[in-house]
matplotlib code that plots the C-alpha trace (Angstrom):
import matplotlib.pyplot as plt

x = [19.0, 16.5, 14.4, 11.0, 7.8, 4.7, 1.4, -2.3, -4.0, -7.2, -7.0, -9.5, -9.3, -10.7, -11.1, -11.6, -10.8, -12.4, -9.0, -8.1, -8.3, -10.9, -8.4, -6.5, -9.6, -9.9, -6.2, -6.6, -9.6, -7.8, -4.7, -6.6, -5.2, -6.6, -5.7, -5.0, -5.5, -3.7, -4.6, -2.4, -4.4, -1.6, 2.1, 4.9, 8.5, 11.1, 13.2, 16.5, 17.1, 15.1, 13.8, 14.4, 11.0, 12.0, 12.3, 8.9, 6.3, 4.1, 6.7]
y = [3.9, 1.1, -0.4, 1.2, 0.2, 2.3, 0.8, 1.4, -0.1, -0.2, 0.1, -1.0, 0.1, -2.4, -1.0, -4.4, -7.3, -10.7, -12.4, -10.7, -13.1, -12.2, -11.5, -9.0, -7.2, -5.0, -4.0, -3.1, -0.8, 0.7, 1.5, 2.7, 0.0, -1.0, -3.2, -1.9, -4.2, -3.1, -4.8, -4.1, -3.8, -2.8, -2.3, -1.1, -2.4, -2.2, 0.9, 1.6, 5.2, 8.2, 11.1, 10.6, 10.0, 12.1, 15.2, 14.7, 17.3, 16.5, 14.2]
z = [-7.2, -6.5, -9.3, -9.7, -11.5, -12.5, -11.4, -11.6, -8.6, -6.7, -2.9, -0.2, 3.4, 5.8, 9.3, 11.0, 8.5, 9.1, 9.2, 12.5, 15.5, 18.1, 20.8, 18.5, 17.4, 20.6, 20.3, 16.6, 17.5, 20.5, 18.4, 15.3, 13.1, 9.7, 6.8, 3.3, 0.4, -2.8, -6.0, -9.0, -12.2, -14.6, -14.2, -16.3, -16.8, -14.1, -14.4, -12.6, -13.7, -14.6, -12.6, -8.8, -7.1, -4.1, -6.4, -8.1, -7.6, -4.6, -2.9]

ax = plt.figure().add_subplot(projection="3d")
ax.plot(x, y, z, "-o")
ax.set_aspect("equal")
plt.show()
């Protein structure tokens, strides 16, 4: 089983981020691409055991 951590994060969705070069902007719009910025606010210790995530409710 791979190591896991528990995190509390904030997430921002940017439909057309400023860092995209002008020639790529049209392609991003055409393909419906966006950028997701994830900012960890708190995190817990690395765990290598415990309840398998794929069996958790809602997974």
